[in-house]
N, C-alpha and C positions, 0 to 999 in steps of 0.2 A: 504493500500500500504506500501511496505517496504521503510524505509528511506535509503538515500545513505549510511549512516553509517552502517546500518544492511547489505546492499548488500556487502560492503567491509569488514565487520568484520569477522575475522578468529578465534575469540575466544581465542587467545593466545595459540593455539596449544592444544595438548592432555593433559589430567590430569590423572595421575595414581591413581587407587583406591585400598584401602584395604577393603575387603568385609567380610561379616558375614556368619556364618554357623549355621545350626539348627541340633541338635542331636536327632531327633525324633526316637522313638523305631523302626519304620519300615525301617530305613535307612540301607545301607550297611556299614559294618566295613571296615577299610582300608585293612585288610587282605582278604576281599572278593572282592577286586577290585573296591572299591567305587571311581567313578570319582569325587564326591564331596570332599572326603578326599584328593585325589591327588591334585586337584586344590586349595583347601584351604591351604594345606601345601606349595605349590608353591607360592601362593599369599601372605600369611601372616606369613609364618615361621613354624618351627617344632612344632608339638603337641605331647606331651608324651603319650597321650591316643589314638593316631591315629589308632593303630591296634585293640584296644579293644572296643572303643565307636562306636555306629552307626552314620555315617555321612550322613544325609538325604538330606539337601538342602543347596545350596550355593546361597546367596542372593546378588544381585547387584542392588542398587537403593537407594531410600530415605525413605522407609517405616520404621516407628519407631520401629517395632519389630525386625528389623535386618538391621540397616542403614549402608551404606558404608561411608568411610571417604576418604578425599582427602589427598594424601601423599604430604608433604610440598615440596619435591624436584621435584614434577611433574614426568615426564617420564625420566628425565635426569639420575637419579641414579638407573639403572636397577637392581643393586645387593642389594639395601637397603630393609630391612624388617621393617624399622621404621614405627610405626603406624601413621596414619593420625592425624593431629592436629585439623582438623575441619571436621564435618560431611559434606557429599555431599549436604545435604539439606541446612545447614547453609551457605555453600559456594555459592550455587545457590541464596539464599536470598540476599547475598552481591553482587552477579554478575548476576542479573536477565536477562540481555541481552543475556546470553549464551543459553537461551531457545528459542529465537526467538519470535517475537511479537505475532504470531498466537497462539503458545502454551501458552505464558504468559497470553494472553487475555482469553483463554478458561479454563485453569486449575490453573492459578496463579503461585506462586513461588515454584513449585514442579514438579517432573517428573510424568507424568500420567501413566507410566508403571513400572512394577517390573519385573526384569530379573532374572531367576534362572537356576541352574542345579540341577536335582534330581537324586539320586541313590536309587532305590527301591529294598529292599531285600524281603519284604513281603507286602501283600496288605495294602493299605491305606483304610481309612474308606469309606463306601458308603456315599456319600455326595452330596450336591448341594450348589451353591453360589447364594445368593439373588440378585434380580435386585436392581436398585438404590433406588426405593421407599421403598421396603421392608427392605433394608439395613439401611435406615434412621430410620425406626420404630424400628428395632431390636436393633440398637445401642443406641437409646434413652431409650428403656425398660431395656436392659441388657448390659450395656457398658463393664462390666467385661468379658462377654462371646463373644460379637460381638464388636471387638476392634475399628472399624471405621464405617463411614456411606456411604462407597462407594460400588458400585457393583464390581464383579470380573469375567468378562469374561476372558477366558484363552485359551492358545494353548500349546500343548505338541508336540515337534519335536524330534523324536527318534534319539539318538546317537547310541545305540545298538538296537538289537531287543527289542521291548517294548510291554508290554501287559496291557490291560485296560478293564474295564467294562464301557460301555457308552450308555446311552439312552435305551428306552424300545424296546424290540423285537416287531415284528408285531403281530397283533391279531391272525393271522393264526398260527404263531409260538407258541403263548401263548396257543392256543387251544391244540396243540400237547403236550406242557408241562403238561397241566392239565390231559391229557389222560395218559401220561407216568410217572408222578411223583405223586403218590397218597398221599404222605406226604404233598404236597402243598394244596391239596383239604381238608385235615384234618385241616390245619391251617386257610384257608380262609373261609371254610364252603361250603357245597354243594350248598346252594342258590346262593352265590356269584359266584362259579365256573359255575353254570348253566347259569347265566347271561352272562358270557364271551362266553360260548359255543353257545349261541343263537344269538350272534351278526352276522349280515349279511353285505355283501359288500355294499349294498345300504343304510345302516344305516347312519344317520347324524354323522359327525365327533365329535360333542360335546357329543352325546350319547355314542359313543365308548370311548371317554376320561373319561366320567363319570363312566362307568362300570369298566374301568381299574383303575381309582382312587380308587373306592370303594374296589376292590379286593386287590390292593397293600396296601392300608391303613389297611385293615383287617389283612393282612399277617404281616405287620411291627408292629402291635399293639398286637400280640399274647403274652400271658404271658410267662415268662421265663421257667416255668415248662413244659408247652405244647410244647414250642419251642425245649427244650432239648430232650424231648421224640421223637418228630418228626425227629429231626436230627439224633438221635441214630438209629431209624428205617431206615432212608434213607441210612446211612452209612453201616449198616448191609446188606441191600438189594443190594446196589451197589457192595459191596465186593463179595457177593454170585454170582451176575450176571457177574462179571468180569471173573469168572472161565469158563463161557460159551460163552461170547461174548466180543468184544472189546468195552470198554466204550467210549462214545462220548467225544469230547474235553471239553464240558461244564460239563459233569459228573466228568471227571478227575479233572477239576478246582475246583469243589465244594468239592471234597475230600481233595484237597490241602488246600482250605480255612478252612475246618473243623480242619485240623491239626494246622493251625495258630491261629484260633479263635474258640475253641470248644464251642458248644452249642450256637453260636451267630446267631441271625436271619439273619444277613447279608449273611451267608452261603447259605441259601435257597433262599433269595431274588435275588441272582446272576442268578437264572433261568429266572427272568423277564427281564434281561438286556443283551445287545449285548456284546459278547466277541470279542474284537478287538485286532489284532496283527499287529503292525507297524514294517516295516523294517527301517533300518537306512536311514534317509533322508525323511521319511514320517511323516506327522503331523496330529493332531486331534485337532479341536477347539471346545470349550465348552461354549455355551451361558449361560445366567442366568437361574436358575431354572431347570437345566438338571441334572439328577442323573448320577454319575460316580464314579469310584474307580480305581486308578492306581494299577497294580498288581505286575509287575516285570520289571526291566531294568533301563537304564540310559537315561535321556532325557534333552533337553533344554526346559524350560517352560517360557512363558511370559504372562503377565496378566495386567489388570488395577491395580493400586496401592491400594491393599486391602488385608486383611487376614481374610475375613469373610467366615466362613465355617459352614454349618448346617449339623450335622452328624446323622446317624441313624443305623449304623451297622458296623461290622468288626473294632471295636475300643474299647479300655478301657476308652476313653475320654467321656465326657458328651454328651449324645444324646438328640436330640430335635425332636422326631419322629412326633408329631403333626404339628410342623412348616414345616418340610420337606415334609410330605405327602400333606399338603395344598398348598405348593408353587410350586410344580412341574408342568411342562407344559403338561406332559403325551403325548407328541408326540411319534409316533412309527416309527420304521424303522432303518436300519443300517446307522450310521453316515457317513458323507462325509470325505474321506481321502484326505488331501491336499498333493500334490507332489511338489508344488511350481512351479514357472515359471522362465526361465533364464533371468536374468537381464543383464548378460554379459557372456563370455565364462566360467568364474570361479565362478560366484555368482548366487545363486538361492534365489528367494524371496518368502516368505510365507505371504500372505495377508489375514488375517481374516476379517470378516465383523464388525470390531469394530474400533472406531477412535483412541483408546489409543495406539495401538502398531502394529508393523509388525516385522518380523525377517528375516534377510539375513544369508544364509549359504555359506561360501566361502571356497572352497577347491583349494588351490593354489599349483600347482606342482613345483618341483625344478626348479629354475632359472626363474620363471614367475613373472609377476607383474600385478596389477589391480588397478583401481581407484573407490572409492566410491564418487560420485559427491556431491558437496555441496548441502545441503537441508535446508529448513527453520526451522528445528527442531533439538533437541539434539539427540545424539546416545550414546550407550554404546557398546564397543567392548570387546569380550572375546577371548583370544588366547587359543585354546583348545589343539592343537598339533603343535610342531615345533618351529622355530625361524625365525625372519625376521626383516624387517625395515618398520616403518610406518612414513609417513610424513604428517603433517597438519600445514599449515602456513609456516613459514620459517625454521623450524627445522626438522631434521630427527633423529629418535630414534630407538634403538634396542629394540625389543619386543620378548618375549618368552612365552611358555606355562605357564598358570597360571596368566598372566598379564590381568588386567581389566582396560580399558581406557575410560574416558569420552571425547566425542568430542562435542564441542559447536555447536549450529546452524550455518549454513553457512560456515562450515569447509569442504573443499575438502580434502579427506584423501586417500593417495596412499599407497599401500602395495606391498612389494617385498620380495622374499625369495630365499635363496640358497639351502634350504631343502624343503620338503613338509610342508605346513602350513595349519592348519584347524582353521578357525576364524568364529565367530558368531557375528552379530550386531543386537541389538534391537533399535528400534526408533519409533517415532510416525507414525501412519499409513499415508502413502504418499497420500492417497485419500483426506486427510484433506487439503492438500496444492494444491489448484486449479491451482496455477501458476507454479507448479512444472513441469520441463521439463527434461527428461533424455536424 
């Protein structure tokens, strides 16, 4: 049960955060319209390399690889670019009541979620994130590669049109691929390909998964020389066929991936995965041990606080193909697309099946206002577009695009604007709070 103090506690109002950026190779440059570059400059001040460097990820949270810091002046000095004097995690440790007792009991003095914006110019690696048990093993064995012992379920919410590979296609679709793409049969071998072709609808699910696992592992384990030769053949064949027919979306994607990552096994493995296109406001969630790769666009991303990634293709980084192929669930079929549900006239909530996080998308028209009711857990707010006023506790503060704000547990937060305002909120999944009433 909550104490009377917690019921009344308003957390001292909002805390302004300075946030970190990751300049991964696949990110968009400022000159390419990177949302990450724009938000980082607005949040933390000018960067002389903004137009030249790739700006891939804007991190909001407590993870050690990209921690946010609390600005000493709080929200009051909206024009200050002064760096925070204390990391958000240090501040939470000094003020643990800001998490609320349920979050504190379950996860200790840390945020259980990591909030991000991604700007993707070219494909990320084909990857999966380990479950909690595997993460603990990998971190213990290779702490330099697997930085923490947490799992990393995640959700991507499209800001712009957003493209991704996610999960395995159905067995029927895979049979069509094996008929139409002879280069894959060369890589997996005719025996493996025949096993896939002989699967029937009545076959047990575990048998189907076993055959898929065997074929995919064989593909991903092909030597560099054989892979390069197969991709060269595939590329030549598709260019010839494009003169006589319209290539499929997947075939066009594979040629695009080949230009980005020549002779990479990830180019061909894309045929095994679902090609997903999200419109702005649509979301995709990814559980542990599911293969995926983001391809292009800008998105909001939220996940459990972890940076564990097992990679196997479309990357110059270290690959761990045996681990990836052994850890996958091998579930087949097109992933669920989340469209969210209305929390109020202006707020849409995206509620994945994980305790650690949920995301709200708020599009506030000119002259409108809305309220985020007090909840028993912390929140992080990101102002994406526009300018307005936010009130939590006894003070009202001007906020504008690029602002990132921490709201303690049990803080009712009202928002108003004289222009259109786009705002996103990340918080602990509300299903965790059984006493929550909206």
